[in-house]
N, C-alpha and C positions, 0 to 999 in steps of 0.2 A: 596208273597209280600216281605218277608225277602230276597229271592234270588234276587229280582229286586233291593232292596236297596244295597245289597252287590255288585252287578254288577256295579251300578252307582258309588259307592264309589271307586271301583277299577279303573274305567275309569277316574275318577278325578285324581287319583294318577299317572296314566300313563303319562300324559302330564302336570304335575303340574307347569312347567315353563311358560306355556302359556294358562292357563285356562281362559275362559270367555273373548273372544276377539270380542265383537260386532262390526259389520261393518268393519272387518279387510280386508285389501287389500291382496288378495291371489296371486297377480302377483309377479313373482320373481324379485328381485333386479338385476340391471345390474352388471356385473363383470368388475370393472375398470382395465385398463392396467396400469402398473407402469409408472410413469412419468420419465423424464430424471433424473438420479441420485437417484431414489428411489429403495429400495430393498423390498422384500416381505417375511413375515414369517407367519406360520400357526400353531395355537395351539388350542387344545380343553380341556376345564377345567370346565365341568358342563354347566349350562345354559349360553348361549352366551350373554344374556342381561348384566350380571355382568362382564363377561370377556371382552366384547367389550368396556364397559365404563372404566374399569380399565386400559386397554392397551392404550386407547385413551388419557388418562391423562398424559402419559409419554412424556417428552420433546423429540422431534424428530419424534414422531409418527404423521403422516399426516391424515391418514384415516384408519378406521377399518370396515370391512364388515362381517356381521354374515352369517353363512352358514353351510354346511355339508361336511365332508370329512372322509376318512377311510373306506368307504363302497363299495358296489358292484352294486348299482342301479344308473342309470343315472338320473340326474335332479329330485331327490326325493323331495316330498313335506314334510312339517312338520308332517302332519298326518301319512305319510308312515314311516318317521324316528321314530316316537313315537311307532310304532308297533314293533320295533327292529328286523324287518326282512330284513332291508337294510344294516345293520351293520355300518351305519354312526354314527358319533359322532357330537354333536353340537360343532361348531368350529368357530374361528374368523380368518380372514385373515388381516394381518397388513401391511400397506404400510408406510415405514419409511425412514428417511434420515440417512444412515449409517455414515455420517460425524458428526451427532449429538447424535446418540445412537447406540450402538453395538448390534449385535445379542445376545451376551452373556448377556448383560443387559436386553434385552427383555426376554430372557429365564429365567433369575433370577426373574424378575417381574411376569412372568407367574406362576412360582412355588409358589410365595407368594400370588397370587391373587385367589388361591383356595386351597383345601386340596389334595395334590398329593399322599397322603398315603392311601386313601380309594378306594377300587376297585369297579368300576362301581357305584359310589355313590358320590353325593355332597349334604350334608344336607338332606333335604326331597326328593331330586330328585334321583331316583334310576334307574338303567338300563345301558346297554352298550352305549346308546346314550349320557349318562352323564359321560362317562369314561374320565380319564385324558390321553391325548395323545399329543405328540409333533412330528411334521413332519420336516424332514430335506431335504434340496435340494442339499447339497454338502457333501462330506466326512468331510469337516471342520466343518460344522454345526452339524453333528452327533457327532463329537468329543467334540464340545463345549457343547452340551446337556449332554453328559456323564460327562464332567468335572463339570458342574453346579450341576448336580444331586449329584455327590460326595461331592461337597462343601456344599450343603444344608444338606445332610445326616450327614456330619461331624460336622456341626454347632449345631446339636441337636435342630434345630428350631422346628421340629416335633418329637413327641415321637416315631413314627414308621418310617420305611424306605419308601422311595418314590416307588410307583408302576406304575408310568407313563409309558405308552407305547412309545417307540421311533421308529418311522417308516419312511421310505422314502416317500416323498410327491409324490402323483400321480395326483389327481384332486380335485379341490374345487368347490362346487356348491353354489352359493349365495342363501340365504334363501329368503322367501317372504318379500315384502317391509315393512310389518307392524313390522317385527322384527328389522329393521335397526334403530339404535340410540334409541332403545326402552326405555332405562333407563332414559334418559334426557326428553323424550317426556311424559312419564307416571309416573314419580316418585311420583307425588301428588295424583294419582288416582289408584294405584295398591299396595295392602298390601304386595304382594309377594316381591316387590322391596325393601320395607323398612325392611321387616323381614329377607329376605334371601340374596338378592343381595347387599344391602348396607354394611353389615358386611364384605363381601369379599373385597369390594372396600376399605373400611377403613383399613383392614388388609394390603392390598398392599400399600396404602399410607404411613402407618407407617413404613413399611420395606424399601420402595424405596423413601423416602421423598426428597432426594437430586436429584433424577432423574425426579421429577414431573415438569410439566409446572407451572409457577409462581402462577397462580390462584388457584392451588390445594395444595400449600405448607403451607397454613395457619394452 
């Protein structure tokens, strides 16, 4: 009996970002194509529920899709990613207007929207699927990420150095439909969101107040 209890407890910890999803829609979300004038950025910083909401609150960000990147399995499911055998990280893909917000500003917000100094961990969520990772599409974006990392490290905003992986972008797989816009849809009925996700969002709001959409500048 004790072995069964231990096993169940471990299984709950494996996918703590999305425990208990009755009636969830396991169909994958569609991957939007950038509209005219839109640019795309891809970041992974722990559970995509919080990261997706944080990035969507920035002025100039039009859409955010939760999904998986950085792995070696095509079209992985959430359950497969949770096993940590696919090497994917929970990730958000951001569609934004570069005339209203720069890639550098997005990158800075990303580093403030989670703790980029903890290796394979964000709060209670542990494992490589919760690792901090930033993807670049051009040499200029790679250089920007390196510059922003140096800036944040120099600022001593965090007591430890940033350990975020900086990798070339290859492919992004949208997550299941029930993960999309999850924070806004379930804020009032999911304790994880208030206990874990909300503090990350508040931290980003405080650091990036001037870059927020008007409704989030209060």
